[in-house]
TIRO-285547 format. One record per residue: x, y, z of N, C-alpha, C in turn. Coordinates in steps of 0.02 Angstrom, whole numbers, padded with zeros to 5 digits, always signed. Last residue first. Example, Ala and Ser with C-alpha at 12.3 -4.5 7.8 and 13.67 -1.06 7.14 Angstrom:
<loses>
+00642-00112+00354+00684-00053+00357+00645+00002+00394+00660-00284+00390+00615-00225+00390+00660-00165+00390
</loses>
This chain:
<loses>
+00124-00979-01373+00051-00991-01375+00017-00952-01320+00255-00898-01462+00227-00923-01399+00152-00929-01405+00310-00952-01625+00282-00902-01581+00253-00934-01518+00462-01037-01658+00390-01041-01653+00364-00985-01607+00594-00948-01740+00567-00992-01688+00490-00989-01690+00735-00873-01787+00680-00913-01818+00656-00960-01764+00766-00721-01698+00779-00793-01710+00722-00820-01750+00846-00558-01694+00787-00603-01701+00814-00675-01706+00891-00395-01653+00908-00467-01649+00845-00508-01651+00934-00249-01724+00874-00288-01707+00894-00361-01710+01011-00099-01699+01023-00171-01708+00962-00207-01682+01037+00056-01771+00987+00015-01735+01003-00058-01752+01138+00201-01767+01130+00130-01784+01075+00100-01741+01196+00352-01842+01152+00319-01794+01144+00246-01816+01335+00461-01856+01297+00405-01881+01254+00378-01825+01404+00615-01902+01370+00579-01849+01327+00523-01882+01549+00701-01943+01499+00654-01966+01470+00617-01907+01597+00867-01956+01594+00811-01912+01535+00766-01936+01685+00939-02095+01625+00929-02054+01636+00869-02008+01772+01068-02189+01760+01002-02165+01699+00999-02121+01877+01200-02162+01837+01165-02213+01829+01094-02189+01849+01296-02017+01890+01246-02053+01846+01219-02109+01772+01357-01926+01835+01389-01945+01880+01345-01988+01653+01278-01909+01650+01350-01921+01715+01381-01947+01605+01128-01991+01652+01160-01943+01656+01235-01959+01444+01055-02002+01498+01095-02032+01540+01127-01978+01394+00898-01974+01396+00963-01941+01457+01001-01967+01280+00788-02029+01343+00816-02048+01343+00886-02017+01192+00651-01955+01203+00722-01961+01274+00735-01991+01068+00522-01992+01126+00550-01956+01131+00625-01965+01015+00481-02157+01002+00498-02089+01061+00529-02056+00983+00363-02280+00991+00434-02267+00972+00449-02195+01046+00198-02239+00998+00246-02268+01018+00317-02250+01097+00034-02255+01120+00102-02241+01074+00150-02278+01083-00121-02180+01052-00075-02226+01076-00005-02206+01140-00287-02161+01152-00215-02149+01120-00173-02204+01129-00424-02066+01100-00396-02128+01100-00321-02119+01228-00546-01987+01210-00475-01994+01185-00459-02064+01208-00676-01897+01197-00665-01969+01178-00591-01980+01329-00727-01771+01263-00706-01797+01265-00695-01872+01480-00651-01709+01437-00708-01726+01370-00682-01750+01547-00532-01701+01583-00592-01685+01545-00656-01702+01546-00399-01813+01503-00446-01776+01540-00511-01764+01632-00327-01893+01629-00312-01823+01593-00364-01782+01611-00359-02026+01669-00387-01994+01671-00375-01918+01508-00277-02069+01493-00348-02054+01550-00381-02014+01576-00158-02094+01529-00161-02039+01516-00234-02019+01647-00191-02209+01684-00173-02149+01640-00177-02088+01539-00207-02297+01578-00265-02279+01621-00252-02217+01493-00075-02313+01452-00123-02277+01491-00184-02255+01560+00073-02307+01582+00007-02327+01545-00045-02286+01477+00220-02355+01487+00171-02301+01504+00104-02332+01440+00310-02450+01509+00315-02427+01525+00263-02372+01306+00306-02473+01349+00273-02523+01422+00273-02502+01250+00389-02373+01248+00316-02367+01296+00279-02415+01278+00523-02304+01301+00499-02369+01306+00422-02366+01221+00540-02177+01204+00588-02230+01226+00564-02300+01161+00387-02104+01213+00437-02114+01192+00483-02172+01103+00255-02012+01083+00319-02042+01142+00366-02044+01081+00082-02022+01128+00136-02011+01101+00197-02046+01018-00062-01953+00999-00003-01993+01047+00053-01972+01031-00234-01956+01063-00172-01935+01040-00117-01983+00977-00383-01891+00961-00332-01941+00988-00266-01914+01034-00534-01860+01046-00466-01837+01033-00417-01894+00992-00683-01796+00980-00642-01856+00985-00570-01833+01082-00809-01721+01055-00741-01713+01049-00707-01781+01145-00928-01739+01075-00926-01761+01045-00855-01753+01268-00922-01680+01266-00913-01753+01195-00907-01778+01243-00960-01549+01251-00889-01564+01247-00875-01640+01114-01085-01541+01185-01066-01549+01188-00993-01568+00981-01072-01420+01006-01073-01489+01081-01062-01489+00912-01058-01299+00940-01123-01317+00963-01130-01389+00873-00934-01259+00824-00972-01297+00850-01041-01318+00989-00894-01190+00924-00890-01156+00872-00934-01191+01087-00902-01288+01088-00950-01233+01020-00951-01198+01047-00791-01367+01051-00859-01395+01046-00911-01340+01056-00678-01282+00991-00703-01305+00993-00773-01332+01151-00604-01222+01151-00676-01210+01087-00708-01233+01243-00470-01249+01184-00501-01278+01190-00578-01269+01289-00355-01141+01312-00421-01163+01249-00458-01186+01275-00185-01196+01259-00241-01151+01290-00305-01179+01337-00090-01273+01291-00069-01220+01275-00126-01170+01409-00138-01376+01443-00135-01313+01398-00110-01257+01323-00123-01486+01344-00189-01464+01372-00188-01394+01314+00018-01497+01254-00023-01485+01273-00092-01458+01448+00049-01521+01412+00080-01465+01352+00039-01447+01469-00020-01640+01505-00042-01579+01471-00013-01517+01387+00058-01725+01372-00014-01715+01405-00038-01650+01455+00182-01715+01384+00176-01695+01365+00103-01682+01579+00149-01767+01575+00171-01698+01503+00166-01672+01541+00120-01899+01572+00068-01857+01566+00086-01783+01497+00248-01938+01449+00193-01936+01477+00136-01892+01619+00318-01935+01563+00340-01893+01512+00284-01884+01688+00244-02033+01712+00245-01963+01657+00267-01915+01611+00274-02146+01617+00204-02123+01639+00201-02051+01628+00411-02159+01562+00385-02145+01564+00313-02121+01740+00522-02111+01740+00452-02132+01672+00421-02110+01799+00645-02082+01738+00643-02123+01730+00573-02153+01903+00660-01992+01919+00633-02058+01858+00629-02105+01857+00713-01868+01903+00750-01910+01910+00725-01982+01755+00635-01807+01764+00706-01789+01806+00745-01839+01637+00533-01833+01703+00542-01863+01714+00618-01856+01536+00441-01714+01558+00501-01750+01625+00491-01783+01385+00352-01669+01457+00356-01680+01473+00418-01721+01265+00270-01569+01286+00330-01606+01361+00330-01612+01137+00142-01556+01203+00170-01545+01215+00232-01587+01018+00027-01484+01035+00085-01523+01105+00111-01507+00931-00129-01498+00980-00087-01465+01000-00031-01512+00809-00249-01468+00827-00191-01510+00875-00149-01468+00762-00421-01468+00801-00367-01439+00810-00311-01491+00683-00515-01532+00692-00522-01459+00730-00463-01429+00572-00558-01662+00617-00508-01633+00621-00516-01558+00566-00700-01758+00539-00668-01699+00590-00622-01669+00516-00780-01899+00567-00734-01876+00536-00693-01818+00447-00941-01875+00438-00869-01891+00495-00829-01862+00421-01103-01943+00456-01058-01898+00445-00987-01922
</loses>
């Protein structure tokens, strides 16, 4: 069997006031998840738990993201989460602080035989 990609979805999330990188990442993941109803498992005859979900998160301070909190968002499947340098930190002009912007890419795959 080979890991076969069947879907890619993107999302963006922010933390406007608290400078919370995990919250921005959570919002980005939810944005990607909520874009559509992913029925890929049923389409291919697999249980939902068989979904392999590779998640890439981009934020300016990757070490500030709680990966376990992100995993808890997924109702099923096998999430593998990677957090890298990316996103944006936007400094506030009249206040000390910044707005945090996170980007997420969700890649759904299954272990299955390639089509002939």
